[in-house]
C-alpha angles and dihedrals in degrees: 000000000000121000125190125200136172122255124242132245091218114081139186116203095155105067119085120250118233094219137054092206112116142155136196124253114260095226101042092132090059090045089057090055091052093047091050088058093045091052090062093058120095124224089258093051091048090051092051095042096047097031092232135139123271090253092053091045090053091049093050093044088059091046090053093049095049096042108114143151148271096062117218134169086259097059101024141039137219109269097232090057096040099056114074106174127125095280091053092046086057092051091046094189093185091069094043114110114255094240089061094059094084088049090051090047092052098045109033128074126181120209115221137181092218101032101031099211125010135191114217094254096044111123116242136177123222114283145145118215117135117205092240093058111122094226112162112217117177108311094343117096099199142012094262090061092040092058094036110165095336095102094047091046091051091051091049090056089058101040121083119216094255097042125114118243112205120194112206094152127112118259091251091060100035090059085072088067112076104223091197089062097048112102096209132053118262126234116204119195114209125198121208133180127205108251123170092343094310132095110238138167108254101195097209090055095038093056092052090046091054089058092045089054092051089053091046091053094048097044094045097040090234114197107159138053090242090056089047090055087059090074105129105159126139090007095300116139133185116260112210093186096053095044134082137185095288103026122059112195122205119189139187 
């Protein structure tokens, strides 16, 4: 099984990591090209481009200037421990048993504007570059065109013909994966909460639920759609009536 998720804007590069295991991002050469462009942007340009405050622009300006290869455990951190947003709170890697780390490494992939596609133990340095950012690099006018089919092709190389492909990424990030190129069908779990008599996606809850599902898959060694439907964490339950072949809806 392969699972894709979005990264997080919130990062933790202070806390210690409980493992020395680490790998190198597959697309580090492309990341260097992107960083070379980012280094040319002033604080003001970063603020305008990313629609962020002056303080955040200053922080990311410094990040861009100090970003450098090669990555080592001394100047970088494994992605699964560096990202701290709601999805990653749901995964809660720090409480995951050590023997599950190789399973997580094999099954989970993190989409990234700067790094393209990350394995959980890939080393990264601090950055902010959302996939929807209209950053012009060479002849490409945005990150979707910069990455092109590379991410989908990389996923195809890893996915076997009978393997499940689970999309737990946001629409902004999944647009970087060309569905027409993928060689297997995609299953997208959707999480809805009952609000004012109607089931709706509440993004704050949905993000956490995506992480909880990743953990459920890893801990229970889920391999089939029927096993996936068994997800029953945090009061979510599978809804047969609201689901179809490609979209599995879970409600609470």
